[in-house]
C-alpha positions as CSV (number, residue, x, y, z in Angstrom):
1,M,119.4,145.1,-14.5
2,K,120.2,143.7,-17.9
3,K,119.7,140.2,-16.5
4,V,116.2,141.1,-15.2
5,A,115.3,142.7,-18.5
6,F,116.4,139.6,-20.3
7,V,114.4,137.4,-18.0
8,L,111.3,139.6,-18.5
9,L,111.8,139.6,-22.3
10,A,112.1,135.8,-22.2
11,L,108.9,135.5,-20.2
12,F,107.1,137.8,-22.5
13,I,108.2,135.8,-25.5
14,A,107.3,132.6,-23.8
15,F,103.9,133.9,-22.8
16,G,103.3,135.3,-26.3
17,T,104.2,132.0,-27.9
18,A,102.0,130.0,-25.5
19,H,99.2,132.4,-26.1
20,A,99.5,132.0,-29.9
21,A,99.5,128.3,-29.6
22,G,96.5,128.2,-27.3
23,P,93.3,126.4,-28.2
24,V,91.1,127.7,-31.0
25,K,87.7,127.8,-29.3
26,I,84.6,126.8,-31.2
27,G,81.3,127.3,-29.5
28,L,78.3,124.9,-29.6
29,M,74.8,126.1,-28.8
30,G,72.2,123.4,-28.9
31,P,69.1,122.1,-27.0
32,M,70.8,119.7,-24.6
33,T,67.6,119.6,-22.5
34,G,63.9,120.2,-23.3
35,S,61.7,119.0,-26.1
36,W,64.5,118.7,-28.6
37,A,67.1,117.3,-26.3
38,S,67.9,114.3,-28.6
39,E,69.0,116.8,-31.3
40,G,71.2,118.8,-29.0
41,Q,72.8,115.9,-27.3
42,E,73.7,114.4,-30.7
43,M,75.0,117.7,-31.9
44,K,77.5,117.6,-29.0
45,Q,78.5,114.1,-29.8
46,V,79.2,115.0,-33.4
47,L,81.3,118.0,-32.6
48,D,83.2,116.2,-29.8
49,L,84.1,113.4,-32.3
50,L,85.2,115.8,-35.1
51,C,87.2,117.9,-32.6
52,E,88.9,114.8,-31.3
53,E,89.8,113.7,-34.9
54,L,91.1,117.2,-35.8
55,N,93.3,117.4,-32.7
56,A,94.7,114.0,-33.4
57,K,95.9,115.4,-36.8
58,G,97.6,118.4,-35.0
59,G,94.8,120.8,-34.4
60,L,94.9,124.3,-35.9
61,M,97.4,127.2,-35.9
62,G,99.9,125.3,-33.8
63,G,97.5,124.5,-31.0
64,K,94.5,122.3,-30.1
65,V,90.9,123.0,-30.8
66,A,88.3,123.1,-28.0
67,V,84.6,122.9,-28.2
68,I,82.8,125.1,-25.6
69,S,79.2,123.9,-25.2
70,E,76.1,125.7,-23.9
71,D,72.5,124.4,-23.5
72,D,69.9,126.7,-25.1
73,G,67.0,124.4,-23.9
74,G,65.2,125.0,-27.2
75,D,64.0,128.2,-25.7
76,P,64.7,131.8,-27.0
77,R,65.2,133.3,-23.5
78,T,67.6,130.5,-22.4
79,A,69.4,130.8,-25.7
80,S,70.0,134.5,-25.3
81,L,71.7,133.8,-21.9
82,A,73.7,131.0,-23.4
83,A,74.8,133.2,-26.3
84,Q,75.9,135.9,-23.8
85,R,78.0,133.4,-21.9
86,L,79.6,132.0,-25.0
87,A,80.4,135.5,-26.3
88,T,82.6,136.1,-23.2
89,Q,84.7,132.9,-23.6
90,G,87.0,133.9,-26.5
91,I,85.3,131.7,-29.1
92,T,86.0,132.3,-32.8
93,A,82.7,130.8,-34.0
94,V,79.6,129.2,-32.7
95,I,77.8,126.2,-34.3
96,G,74.0,126.2,-33.8
97,T,71.3,126.2,-33.2
98,Y,68.4,123.9,-34.1
99,G,65.2,126.0,-33.8
100,S,64.7,129.1,-35.9
101,A,63.1,131.2,-33.1
102,V,65.9,130.1,-30.8
103,T,68.6,131.2,-33.3
104,E,66.8,134.5,-33.9
105,A,67.1,135.3,-30.2
106,T,70.9,135.1,-30.5
107,Q,71.8,136.5,-33.9
108,N,72.4,140.1,-32.8
109,I,74.5,139.0,-29.8
110,Y,76.9,137.1,-32.0
111,N,76.9,139.6,-34.8
112,E,77.7,142.5,-32.4
113,S,80.4,140.4,-30.8
114,K,81.9,139.7,-34.3
115,I,81.5,135.9,-33.8
116,I,80.8,133.7,-36.8
117,Q,77.5,131.8,-36.3
118,I,76.7,128.7,-38.4
119,A,73.2,127.5,-37.7
120,N,72.4,123.8,-38.5
121,G,68.6,123.5,-38.3
122,S,67.2,127.0,-38.5
123,T,65.5,127.3,-41.8
124,A,63.3,130.4,-41.4
125,I,63.8,132.8,-44.3
126,R,64.1,136.0,-42.4
127,L,67.2,134.9,-40.5
128,S,69.4,135.6,-43.5
129,E,67.5,138.7,-44.8
130,K,68.9,141.0,-42.1
131,G,72.2,141.7,-43.6
132,L,74.2,140.2,-40.8
133,K,77.9,139.8,-41.8
134,Y,78.7,136.8,-39.5
135,F,75.6,134.6,-39.9
136,F,75.6,131.4,-42.0
137,R,73.7,128.1,-42.1
138,T,74.4,124.7,-43.4
139,C,70.7,123.9,-43.7
140,P,68.5,125.2,-46.5
141,R,65.8,127.9,-46.3
142,D,62.1,127.4,-46.0
143,D,61.4,128.9,-49.4
144,E,63.3,126.0,-50.9
145,Q,61.5,123.6,-48.5
146,A,58.1,125.0,-49.5
147,K,58.8,124.4,-53.2
148,V,59.6,120.7,-52.5
149,A,56.5,120.5,-50.2
150,V,54.2,121.9,-52.9
151,A,55.6,119.5,-55.5
152,A,55.0,116.6,-53.1
153,I,51.5,117.7,-52.3
154,E,50.6,117.9,-56.0
155,K,52.3,114.6,-56.8
156,L,50.5,112.8,-54.0
157,G,47.2,114.0,-55.5
158,A,45.9,116.4,-52.9
159,K,42.7,118.3,-53.9
160,K,41.5,119.7,-50.5
161,L,44.5,120.7,-48.3
162,A,44.7,121.5,-44.6
163,I,47.8,123.4,-43.4
164,L,48.5,123.3,-39.7
165,H,51.4,125.2,-38.0
166,D,52.4,126.2,-34.5
167,N,52.9,130.0,-34.9
168,S,56.7,129.6,-34.4
169,T,59.1,131.5,-36.7
170,Y,59.9,128.4,-38.6
171,A,56.5,126.7,-38.8
172,K,54.4,129.8,-39.6
173,G,57.0,130.9,-42.2
174,L,56.9,127.5,-43.9
175,A,53.1,127.4,-43.9
176,D,52.9,130.9,-45.3
177,E,55.4,130.0,-48.1
178,A,53.5,126.9,-49.1
179,K,50.2,128.8,-49.0
180,G,51.6,131.5,-51.2
181,L,53.0,129.0,-53.8
182,L,49.6,127.2,-53.9
183,A,47.6,130.4,-54.4
184,G,47.6,130.2,-58.2
185,N,47.0,126.4,-58.2
186,K,43.3,125.8,-59.1
187,G,43.7,122.1,-58.6
188,V,44.5,122.3,-54.9
189,Q,42.0,124.1,-52.5
190,I,43.2,125.2,-49.1
191,V,40.3,124.4,-46.8
192,F,42.0,124.9,-43.4
193,F,44.9,127.1,-42.2
194,E,45.3,127.4,-38.5
195,A,47.8,126.9,-35.6
196,L,48.0,124.6,-32.7
197,T,49.5,125.4,-29.3
198,P,52.9,123.6,-28.9
199,K,53.7,121.3,-26.0
200,E,50.0,120.3,-25.2
201,Q,49.1,116.7,-24.7
202,D,45.7,116.6,-26.4
203,Y,45.1,117.8,-29.9
204,T,41.7,116.1,-30.4
205,A,39.9,119.4,-30.6
206,I,41.9,120.9,-33.4
207,L,42.0,117.5,-35.2
208,T,38.2,117.4,-35.0
209,K,37.9,121.0,-36.3
210,M,40.4,120.2,-39.1
211,K,38.5,117.0,-40.0
212,A,35.2,119.0,-40.3
213,S,36.8,121.2,-43.0
214,G,36.9,118.1,-45.3
215,P,40.6,117.9,-46.3
216,D,42.0,114.9,-48.2
217,F,45.6,115.8,-47.3
218,V,47.3,117.6,-44.3
219,F,50.6,119.5,-44.4
220,F,51.9,120.0,-40.8
221,T,54.8,122.4,-40.5
222,G,55.6,122.1,-36.8
223,Y,58.0,119.9,-34.8
224,Y,58.2,116.1,-34.2
225,G,56.8,116.1,-30.7
226,E,53.5,117.6,-31.7
227,G,53.6,115.6,-35.0
228,G,53.8,112.3,-33.2
229,L,50.8,113.2,-31.0
230,L,48.8,114.3,-34.0
231,L,49.4,111.0,-35.8
232,K,48.6,109.0,-32.6
233,Q,45.4,110.9,-31.9
234,K,44.1,111.0,-35.4
235,K,44.4,107.2,-35.5
236,Q,42.5,107.0,-32.3
237,M,39.8,109.1,-34.0
238,N,39.8,106.6,-37.0
239,W,40.7,109.4,-39.3
240,N,43.0,108.1,-42.1
241,V,43.8,111.3,-43.9
242,P,47.5,111.3,-45.1
243,F,49.9,113.7,-43.5
244,L,53.1,115.4,-44.9
245,G,55.4,117.0,-42.3
246,G,58.0,119.7,-42.7
247,D,61.7,118.9,-41.9
248,A,61.2,119.5,-38.1
249,T,59.2,116.3,-38.0
250,N,62.3,114.4,-39.0
251,N,63.3,112.6,-35.8
252,P,62.9,108.9,-34.7
253,D,61.1,110.2,-31.6
254,L,58.1,111.0,-33.8
255,V,57.6,107.2,-34.3
256,K,58.1,106.5,-30.6
257,I,55.4,109.1,-29.7
258,A,53.0,108.1,-32.4
259,G,53.6,104.3,-32.4
260,K,54.6,102.4,-35.5
261,E,51.1,101.7,-36.6
262,A,50.0,105.3,-36.4
263,A,53.2,106.7,-38.0
264,A,53.1,104.3,-41.0
265,G,52.4,106.2,-44.2
266,F,53.5,109.6,-42.8
267,Y,55.5,111.6,-45.3
268,F,58.1,114.3,-44.4
269,L,60.6,116.6,-45.9
270,S,64.3,116.5,-45.0
271,P,67.8,116.9,-46.2
272,P,69.2,113.4,-46.9
273,L,69.2,111.3,-43.7
274,P,72.6,110.0,-42.4
275,K,72.0,106.5,-43.9
276,D,71.4,108.0,-47.3
277,L,74.5,110.2,-47.5
278,P,76.6,109.0,-50.4
279,S,80.1,110.6,-50.1
280,E,83.3,109.0,-48.9
281,E,83.5,111.7,-46.2
282,A,80.1,110.8,-44.9
283,R,80.7,107.1,-44.9
284,A,84.0,107.5,-42.9
285,F,82.3,109.9,-40.5
286,L,79.3,107.5,-39.9
287,A,81.7,104.6,-39.3
288,A,83.7,106.7,-36.8
289,F,80.5,107.9,-35.0
290,T,79.1,104.3,-34.8
291,K,82.4,103.1,-33.4
292,K,82.6,105.8,-30.7
293,Y,78.9,105.9,-29.7
294,G,77.6,102.4,-30.6
295,N,75.1,103.6,-33.3
296,P,74.9,106.0,-36.2
297,P,73.4,109.4,-35.8
298,N,69.6,109.3,-35.5
299,S,69.1,112.7,-37.0
300,I,70.5,114.7,-39.9
301,Y,70.7,118.0,-38.0
302,P,73.6,117.0,-35.8
303,V,75.4,116.0,-39.0
304,L,74.6,119.5,-40.4
305,A,76.2,120.9,-37.2
306,G,79.2,118.7,-38.0
307,D,79.4,120.4,-41.4
308,G,79.4,123.8,-39.7
309,F,82.4,122.7,-37.5
310,R,84.3,121.2,-40.5
311,I,83.7,124.4,-42.6
312,I,84.8,126.9,-40.0
313,T,87.9,124.9,-39.1
314,H,88.7,124.5,-42.8
315,A,88.3,128.3,-43.2
316,I,90.7,128.9,-40.2
317,G,93.2,126.6,-41.8
318,Q,93.0,128.2,-45.2
319,T,93.2,131.8,-44.0
320,K,95.6,131.0,-41.1
321,S,93.5,133.4,-39.1
322,T,90.8,133.6,-36.5
323,E,89.9,137.2,-37.4
324,P,86.1,137.2,-37.9
325,G,86.1,139.5,-40.9
326,K,88.6,137.4,-42.9
327,L,86.7,134.2,-42.0
328,A,83.3,135.7,-43.1
329,D,84.8,136.9,-46.4
330,Y,86.4,133.6,-47.0
331,L,83.1,131.7,-46.4
332,R,81.2,133.9,-48.8
333,T,83.7,134.2,-51.6
334,G,86.5,131.6,-51.1
335,L,84.6,128.5,-50.1
336,K,83.4,126.7,-53.2
337,D,81.9,123.2,-53.3
338,F,83.4,122.2,-49.9
339,P,83.0,118.4,-49.6
340,G,80.5,118.4,-46.7
341,L,79.1,115.4,-44.9
342,T,75.7,116.3,-46.4
343,G,77.0,117.2,-49.8
344,K,78.9,120.0,-51.5
345,I,78.6,123.3,-49.6
346,S,79.0,126.9,-50.8
347,F,77.4,130.1,-49.4
348,N,75.8,133.1,-51.1
349,D,76.2,136.7,-50.0
350,K,73.4,136.2,-47.4
351,G,75.2,133.3,-45.8
352,D,72.7,130.8,-47.1
353,R,73.7,127.4,-48.4
354,I,73.5,127.2,-52.2
355,G,71.8,124.3,-54.0
356,E,68.8,122.0,-53.7
357,V,69.0,119.7,-50.6
358,Y,65.5,118.6,-49.6
359,K,64.1,115.1,-50.2
360,V,60.8,113.4,-49.4
361,Y,60.7,110.5,-47.0
362,K,57.9,108.1,-45.9
363,V,57.6,106.1,-42.7
364,N,57.1,102.4,-43.4
365,E,55.3,99.8,-41.2
366,E,58.5,99.1,-39.2
367,G,58.8,102.8,-38.4
368,Q,61.8,103.2,-40.7
369,F,62.3,106.3,-42.8
370,V,62.4,105.5,-46.5
371,L,63.6,107.9,-49.2
372,Q,61.0,108.4,-51.9
373,P,61.9,108.4,-55.6
């Protein structure tokens, strides 16, 4: 009897030890398919690389780290199902996602499940105004983006401005913020403020309507797919009005859709692109990414997802815990000027990234994105 008890005790101890040393699971939710698939696929590449490097150094808490990926398709309904699946798989945190409306569809699921969520491309203001304990983001907010947009619009000499959005959480929010900031500016008149319908193939009608309002500058706050078509079709109309895009137009696919000639001269807002990241951490990461995948990252948003992964694994290492309350508290009060790939990172009490991040870029005649002084 004693022998049986001893064996059972040994098994219990062995099981407990194995369980403690099991993998720390980090979720990834991104648009692996759909209109933003290039973003989601690169997000997965970034996290797979960082996870591989971390495990080569010994992992976390005596065990390996595993990335559990789910495709949100860039769609709120698909994302809600993806979040529900991830929430049942024992993840400590989830990185993602890219679109604000898509993130919004998942926030309550993760918060109620006490899972840390670190968004990488979701900039809508209201996401962090809900008092959710477990929500964070490595990207800035649209009120910060709007300030940089208005400064660029004024610097570039706009007098009659058209603002075009797509009615999404992100695009409408950014458009409203910019409109509000310009309300007291007598030097810039807003002559057009309307929405297009996303995922259409012909925007000639709204371009014609917008042209009739007589703008000398256009601020488009939607995504790169529609942005590329607008640039292509306005050139076909021989309308040479300059465009400024919000940060969701920052993707090389915009140039592919528009064509280099039509894209040349297009301005857009963005956190620093991968090629413009100055830190040693960033240079080492870019070299490792290029070695593994044959080219550097095309977009900054997968790199911002990488920062989310690096931050949460750092927090687990520092607290020696996967308990969500401890991690959330550490991220808000214990994490100061973390050396992120995209710059120093700290969070305020809302889970928002602290500090100015946005820059202005311009597309040159070769289709390259050039940082503006």
